C-alpha positions in Angstrom: 108.9 147.7 -129.3 109.6 151.3 -128.5 113.2 152.4 -128.7 113.2 155.1 -126.1 112.0 155.3 -122.5 109.1 157.7 -123.0 107.7 155.6 -125.8 108.1 152.5 -123.8 106.4 154.1 -120.8 103.4 155.3 -122.9 102.8 152.2 -124.9 99.5 150.3 -124.7 99.1 147.9 -121.9 98.8 144.2 -122.7 98.3 140.9 -120.8 100.0 138.4 -123.2 103.5 137.3 -122.9 106.0 139.4 -124.7 108.0 137.7 -127.5 111.7 137.3 -126.5 112.9 139.8 -129.1 110.5 142.5 -127.7 111.7 141.8 -124.1 115.3 142.0 -125.2 114.6 145.4 -126.8 112.8 146.6 -123.8 115.7 145.6 -121.5 118.1 147.7 -123.7 115.8 150.7 -123.3 115.4 150.2 -119.5 119.1 149.9 -118.9 121.6 147.7 -117.1 119.9 147.8 -113.7 116.9 145.8 -115.1 117.2 142.0 -115.8 115.0 139.0 -116.4 115.1 136.1 -114.0 112.9 133.1 -114.6 109.5 134.7 -115.3 110.2 138.1 -113.6 111.4 141.5 -114.7 113.7 142.5 -111.9 115.3 145.8 -110.7 118.1 145.7 -108.1 118.7 149.3 -107.0 121.4 150.0 -104.3 120.3 153.3 -102.8 121.2 155.1 -99.5 120.1 156.5 -97.2 117.1 154.4 -96.2 114.9 157.4 -96.5 115.8 157.6 -100.2 115.1 153.9 -100.6 111.6 154.5 -99.0 111.0 157.3 -101.5 111.7 154.9 -104.3 109.4 152.3 -102.8 106.7 154.9 -102.5 107.0 155.8 -106.1 107.0 152.2 -107.1 103.8 151.7 -105.1 102.2 154.9 -106.7 102.9 153.6 -110.2 101.5 150.2 -109.2 98.2 151.8 -108.1 98.0 153.9 -111.2 98.3 150.8 -113.4 96.5 148.4 -111.1 99.4 146.2 -111.4 101.4 145.3 -108.4 105.0 144.2 -108.2 106.8 142.5 -105.2 109.3 144.8 -103.7 111.8 144.5 -100.8 113.4 147.4 -99.1 116.4 146.5 -97.1 119.7 148.1 -96.6 121.3 149.2 -98.9 118.4 149.6 -101.3 115.4 148.2 -103.1 114.7 145.0 -105.1 111.6 144.9 -107.3 110.2 142.0 -109.3 107.2 142.0 -111.5 105.3 139.8 -113.9 101.7 139.2 -114.9 100.6 136.6 -112.5 97.6 135.5 -114.5 99.7 134.6 -117.6 102.9 133.7 -115.6 105.0 135.8 -118.0 106.4 139.3 -118.6 103.9 141.3 -120.5 103.6 144.8 -122.0 102.0 146.0 -118.8 105.1 144.9 -116.8 107.4 146.7 -119.3 105.3 149.9 -119.1 105.4 149.7 -115.3 109.2 149.3 -115.4 109.6 152.1 -117.9 107.5 154.5 -115.8 109.5 153.7 -112.7 112.8 153.9 -114.7 111.8 157.3 -116.1 111.1 158.6 -112.6 114.4 157.1 -111.3 116.3 158.9 -114.0 114.5 162.2 -113.4 115.4 162.0 -109.7 119.0 160.9 -110.4 118.6 157.7 -108.5 
């Protein structure tokens, strides 16, 4: 598993469940706002004002379209909650981690 965000964001996509050790490593790279709940990779992002939250949601949607991999996200005051997993395998896969890393890279670049 990649040990930095850029390597994680640029890794090959995959549709098999990540082993627990790889998932733990990915979470360390993604940072403390990401977690695993049941079979989902989850981001809880408090962000204000609502226009800024909408900007985050728009970027999350753009990355989803780019990867043809679509999360569930809820935008409600004061922020955004996003969950993602590969529905066909009912697990977190490399594609989910790449999605999360690309979003996290954007969030850090925008100081969100």
